[in-house]
N, C-alpha and C positions, 0 to 999 in steps of 0.2 A: 687348334691354335690359330690365332688371327694372322692373316697374311700381312707381312710387312710391306708398307707402301714404298714403291720404288722412287728413287730420286732424292734430291736434297731438300731439307726443311727450310726453304727460303721464304721470307715474309717481306711484303712491301708492294708498292704500286709502280708499275712501268707505264709511262706515258708514251705510247707507241703511235708513230705516224703511219697509219695503215696505208699501204699502196693501193692504187686502182687495180681492179680485176681480181682481188683476193677477198674471200669471204671472211667475216669476223672470226668465225671458228677456226679457219685455217690459219689466220694470223695468230690467234691465241695458241694453237698447238705448236706453231713454229717458234714463238717466243718461249713457250714452256720448254721446248727441247734445248734452246740456246742456254737457258738458265738451269737446265736439268732439275726443274722444280717438281716436288712431289704433287703439289696441288695448284691449280690455276683456274681463273675464270675472268670474264670480261663484263663490263657494264655498258649498256646502250649499244646495241648492234648497229653497225654501219653496212649498208648495201655494198655488194662487190664493186659497183661503179664508183662509190664514194671513197674519198680519202680523208686523212686527217686523224684527229685525236681519238684514240681508242684506249682507255685505261685498262690495263691488264693487271689483275690482282693475283698475287702469289700468297700461298699459305694462309695464315691467319687473317689476312686482309679480306679474303673472300667472305668472311663472316659479316662484313659491313657493306656488301655490294648494294643492298637495297637503299642505302643512304644516297648513292650516286644515281640510281635509277630514277629517283624523284627529282633530280636536279634540272635546272634550266640549261639550255644549250644555245650556242651561237654557231651559225652556218654561213658560208659564202657559196653562192650558186649562180649559174648562168642559165637564164631562161630564154629558150629559143621560141620565137613566135611563128605562127602559121600552121603548125601541125601538132596534134596530140597523139600520144602512143598508148598502147594498152598497159604499159608499165609506168607511164608518167615520166620516163627518162629516155635517153637516146638509145638504150639497148633494146627497146621494145619495137613492136610493129606499129606502123602508122595506122590509126583508126579513123582520123578525121582531119580535114584540111579546111582552112578558111583564109581568104585574103587578109593581109594585115592592113588595116586602115591607115590613112595618113596620120602619123602621130608625131607630136613634139616631145622633147625631153620632159617638159612640164606636165604633159598628160600622163606619162608613166610615173613620174614622181608623185603626182596627186593620187593615182590609184594605189601605189605602194603605201602611201601614208594612210589611206583609208582602211587598210588591213590591220593597222595597229589597234590592239584591244582584244577583248574576249569575243569568241565566236564559236559556232558549231562547225565541226569539220567531219565530213564523211570519210572514214578510212578507205584507202584503195584496196582493190582485190589483191594486188600484188603487195601483200604485207604478211608479217608473221603472226598476225592475230588468228585466233582459232574459231572455227565453226563446227560444232558437233565433233570435237576432238581432232579436226584436221586443220592445218594451216591454210589460210586463205590463198596464198600463192600456189599451193598444190592444186587447189580447185581451179584457180585461174588458168594454170597450165593445161588443164583438161577442158578448157573452154567454158567453164561453169562460172556463174555469178550468183551470189546469194545476198539476201537483205542484210545490211549492216546498220547498226545504230550509230547516230552521230555522236561525236565526243566533244566536250567543251574544252577548248584550248585557248591559249593566250599568246598573242604576239606582243612582246614587250617593246620591241623596237624593230624597225625595218628601214634600211637605208639604201637608196639607189646609188650605186657606185659609178655606173656608166651605162650608156645606152647607145646602141648602133641600130638605127631604125630604118636605114635604107640599104639597098643592095640585096644580095641573094640570101643572106642569113641575118635577118633582123632579130634583135633580142636585147636583153639588158642583163647587167650584173647586179646582184643584190646581196646584202648582208642582213641577216635576221637573228634576233634573240627571241627564243620561243620556249614555251612550257613543255613539260614532258608529254609524250604522246602526239606531238605535232608532226605531221608529214609534210616536209618541205615540197615534195613533188606535187602534192595536192594543193598546197598554197600557191605554187607557181601556176598550176592549171587554172585555179580560180582567178588569179590576177590577170592571166591572159584573156579569160572570158570577160572580165570587167573592162578590158581594153577593146573588146569587140572581135576577138579572134580565138584561135586555139593556141596551145603552148605545151611545152615539156621542158625538162631540165637536161642539160648536156654535161654539166659539171656540178659536183657537190663536195664541199670540204667542211669538215667540222673543226672549228677553231677553239671552242671552249665547252666544257661541261662541268657544272658545279664550280669547285674552287680551282680547277685546272685549266690552263690555257696553252696555246700553241708554243709559247716560249720554252716549255719544258719537254717538248716532243723529241723523239729520236726515231730514226728509220732503221730498217733491217741492215742496210749496207754498213751503217756506222756500228751497230751492235756486233755484227759478224766480224768486223775488223778489230774489235777490242778484245782484251784478255778478260778473264773472269772478274778480277778485282775492279776493272773499269766498268764492266757491266753492272756489278753489284752497286757501285757508286751512283748509278743512274736511277736506282729505286728510291721513290719517296717513301717516308715512314707511313705506317698504317693509319695513324691519326690524322694524316693529311686529308683523308676522306671525310673527316668529321669536324672541320674547322668552323662550320656554321653552328655548332653546338657549344654551350658554355663549358668551362673546364673546372674541375675541383680536385685538389690534392688531398687525399685521404689521410686521416690520422692513423696511427699504428693500430689502434683498436678497430677502426673502420676497415683497414686492410685485412686483419685477421677475421673479422666477421664475414666479409664478402668471400674470402677464400673458402670458407666452409658453408657458403650458400645462405648466410643469414643477413638480415638488413644491417646496414651500418647506422647505428642510432645517433640522432642528434647532430649529424654532420653539417647540416645547413639550417641554421636557426630560422624558424618561420617558414621554411620550405620555399617552394617556387609556385606561386598561385597564378602565374601567367598562363599563356596558352599551353595546351597539352603538349604540343610538339616541342616546346621549349623546356619541358621538364626532364628531358633526357640530358645527361651530363657526360662529358668525357672525364674519365676517372684516371688518376695518376697515383702511383706509389713513388714518392719522391719525384724524379723527372721521368719515370718510366710509365708509359701508357699501359693500362691494364684492361680497359674495356668500357662499356657503357652501363650507367645506372639510372634508375628512374627515381626522381625525388618525390616523396609523398608529402602531403600537407603538414605532417609533423616535423619535417626536416630530415626524416630518415631516408636513406638511399637503399633501394632494392636492386640487386644485381639483375641486369637484363641480358647482356652479352659480354662475356669476359674471355680474355685470351686463355687458351689452354695452358700456356706456359705459366701463367699466373696461378691458375687453379691448382696446377700440379706442384707449385712451389712449396717450400717448407715453412714459409712465413717469416723467415729470417732475412733481414736487410743485408 
């Protein structure tokens, strides 16, 4: 007999404001306990030092986590000039120092602007990427360094918010919008080198990932002070993860076909001959989201990832 999963069958997306000093997995488990959820996952790990937007997915929402992993992200960070660390942030050991040259605000603004666009970035050793089955940060903690391939990333926008270039702690505050796989720590180090010195980040806050931004975030103090109904109201619906995809309301015949794993015939006349990633559709039965389907050139829709509650349904409205 299959063992029954403990917890409540809760579905949805919690936009958690992760506190500093907490790992993403610890934050996930704490949120899961608060909601007593059967199943939970997160998208886009934040370092313990980092704060801000960590989408926590409950129940059926976890089926669509890959849609958010591919999303662009916005961060705000503080770059400290003069020293670099082994981790690229203030929690690491200082490994290099260099005097900060005489800089004007315009010098920093110019360097920041030069980083907008596509570029190759070397992932840091202190990262969750794997080498021969082991995470790089595990090797780094053992004092080891291995060759890493550069990754193509894109900085869509970079704005200098402020700069304090004199005194004992010269540095600047920066907001960036970047593609998936971008390491802001490495970006800050590279900017510091372009300014003629060393650097590391002392603060990092994620403000946006995909369709979600900081306006919808909630912290643990607020969640823990609320009753269950108030917490439940904090959850965004599953299809909020998928707003970048076109939507289609199925006919009754299409609903019945997909429920039994068959293509929904002729749902979209002429099909979708645009780019491949645009051929995925959000599918609805009436106003209820039921999953994702792939549109074929014939206009037929093939099921790709459907909600378990839909597949298990009787087919009756």
